[in-house]
C-alpha positions in Angstrom: 96.1 90.6 149.3 98.6 90.0 146.4 102.1 88.8 147.4 105.1 90.8 146.2 108.0 89.0 144.7 110.1 89.8 147.8 107.4 88.1 150.0 107.6 84.9 147.8 111.4 84.9 148.0 111.4 85.4 151.7 108.9 82.6 152.3 110.8 80.1 150.1 114.1 81.0 151.7 112.6 80.5 155.2 111.2 77.1 154.3 114.4 76.0 152.6 116.4 77.2 155.6 114.2 75.2 157.9 114.9 72.1 155.9 118.6 72.6 156.0 118.8 73.4 159.7 116.2 71.1 161.1 115.7 68.1 158.8 119.3 66.9 158.6 120.9 67.3 162.0 124.5 66.8 163.1 125.8 67.4 159.5 123.8 64.5 158.0 123.4 64.9 154.2 120.0 64.9 152.6 117.8 66.1 149.8 115.4 68.9 149.4 112.9 69.5 146.6 111.4 72.8 145.7 108.5 72.9 143.2 106.5 75.9 142.0 103.3 75.7 140.1 101.4 78.6 138.5 97.6 78.3 139.0 94.7 80.5 138.0 94.5 81.9 141.5 98.2 82.4 142.1 101.3 80.5 142.8 101.9 77.3 144.9 105.3 76.5 146.1 106.2 73.2 147.8 109.4 72.8 149.8 110.0 69.2 150.8 112.7 67.5 152.8 113.2 63.8 153.5 114.8 64.2 157.0 113.7 63.5 160.5 110.4 65.4 160.4 109.3 68.2 162.6 110.8 67.7 166.1 111.9 70.1 168.8 115.4 71.2 168.2 117.0 72.8 171.3 120.2 73.5 169.4 118.4 75.6 166.8 120.5 78.7 165.9 117.5 80.8 165.0 114.7 82.5 166.9 112.1 80.0 165.7 110.1 82.5 163.6 110.5 80.9 160.2 107.0 79.4 160.0 105.4 82.6 161.4 107.1 84.6 158.7 105.9 82.3 156.0 102.4 82.4 157.4 102.5 86.2 157.5 103.4 86.7 153.8 101.5 83.8 152.3 97.8 83.5 151.6 97.8 80.0 153.0 100.4 77.6 154.3 100.1 73.9 155.1 102.6 71.7 156.9 102.4 68.1 155.9 104.1 64.9 157.3 104.4 62.5 154.3 104.1 58.8 155.1 107.7 58.2 153.9 109.1 60.8 156.4 110.3 64.3 156.3 108.3 67.5 156.0 106.4 69.1 153.2 105.5 72.8 153.4 102.9 73.9 150.8 102.7 77.7 150.4 100.0 79.4 148.4 100.5 83.0 147.2 97.9 85.2 145.5 99.9 86.9 142.8 99.1 88.7 139.6 100.7 86.2 137.2 100.3 88.3 134.1 101.9 91.3 135.7 104.7 89.3 137.1 105.4 87.7 133.7 105.4 91.1 132.0 107.8 92.7 134.5 110.2 89.7 134.2 110.6 90.2 130.5 
């Protein structure tokens, strides 16, 4: 299944929102990095925070569906816990890169 541009945008937005809401609690400042790499088999996007890592958050304002949404629109999703803390979500999309580049121009 090829991912549509809207699916890619939705997944990245969900991952970034998770970092903002969950990684830095109580208004603590922090960094987030988003990196995208085109590959022969599609697109890989990594959303990384340096916060508290994945922990239960009873004060979460959402429904808790973000990771499920990402998993539903992506070809593959991996949640990683780097040794230096935080959370890294690696999302792989199968996209038609040539078609996407042609429609963007």
